[in-house]
N, C-alpha and C positions, 0 to 999 in steps of 0.2 A: 045471232044472239045480241041482245041489247047491252050497251055498256052501263046502263042504269044500275046502280047498286054494286057494281063490280069494284073491287079494291084496285088501287093504282099507286104507282110510285109518285111521291109528292115533289121530289127534287133531288138534287145531288146531295148525298149524305156523306160521301167520302171518296177519296181517290187513293188507291193503294198501288205503289210501284215497287219493283225490285230495285235494290241498291247494293252496290259492292261494299259501301261503307255508310250504313244508315245514319250514324251520328254526324258524319261530315256533310252528307246531303241535307240533313235537317238544319245544320248550321248555315249552309248556303242559302236555303229558302228563308231562314230567319233573317240573315244579314241583308240579302239583296232584295227580297220581296216582302219583308215585314211580317212574315207568318208568326203567329203566337204558337210556338212549338212546345209540345208537352211530351214527356217520356212516360210511356205506359207499357210495361212488359218487355222492354228492350226495343220496341218499335217507336216510331215517331208519328205524330199526328199534327196536322195544321188545323187549328180550331178557329173557325170564323163563321159569321152569320151574314150572308149577303142581304137577306131580307131586312135586317135591322138597319142597314145603311142605305140600301138601294133596292126596292122591290123589283122583281123581274123574273127571269126564267133561266134555267140551265138546259143545255141540249146534249143529246147523245147522238152521234152520227157514225155510221159504219162507212169507211172509205175503202176503195178497191185496194187489194194487196200491193199493187205496184205504184201507189200514189207516192209522190215526193213531198206532199203537203205536210206529212207528219214528221219529216226529217229523214235521217238515214234509214235504210231498209230494215235494219235490226231493231229499230225503235217501234214496239208494237202499239203504243198509244202516245198521245200528246195531251198535256194538261193545258186548259184554257182558263185564264183567270181574269175576272173583271177588275178594271182599274179606274180611278177617277181622273187621272191626268197621264195619258199614255206618253206624250212627248216628254213630260217631266221625268217619268220613271225611266224611259229609255235613255235619256241624258244621264240620269243618276247611275244607271247600270254601266253605261260606257265609262263614266268617270271612275267607277269601281273596278274597271278592267274586265268586265263581263263581255263575252262575245254577243253582239247585238246585230241582227240583220239590218242592213241599210234601208230596206224597203219597208214602208208603212202603207197599208191599204186603207183607204177611206171610202165609205159607201153609205147608202141609206141604212145599213146594218151597224154602223159605227166605225171605229178606227181599230186596226189590227196591227200589232207589231210582234216581233219574235226575238227571243234570246235563247242562249244555250245554258243549261244549268250546270252545276258542279260535276256532273257525270257525263256531260256531252249530250243530254237530251234536249231536243227542241221544245220550247215552251211558248205558247201563244198568249199574248196580253191583249185584252179587249176593252176598249172604252165604248160603252153603249152610246147609241145615237143621241140621246137627250143630253149627255155630258160631252159629246164630241163636236158640238156646234162650231 
């Protein structure tokens, strides 16, 4: 069957995670990663528009169940966020006392770094190649 005329997903519309304390986790993302957090119905949302600031794409990838890339075995997903200045953000997070991985990977795909959020989840920070020169 041809893909012509078929409906498709346009991009990442939202990421939803379970949290022991949604308000505290929302505050962590607001303070450390600059999310514009809104309260609606007791849940929290990070509202941002990548296309407005930096056109590009989002990806979805399924990893093997035994991968260590996503963090601890009990972490079912990992959030990946675009950033403009990876080194600057990692330094800022360290200064704030956030756990930051010492490793930074740089390749033709950009620069990648990792931190741990307020509930112990591994978070990937990505500076796209055009900004990672």
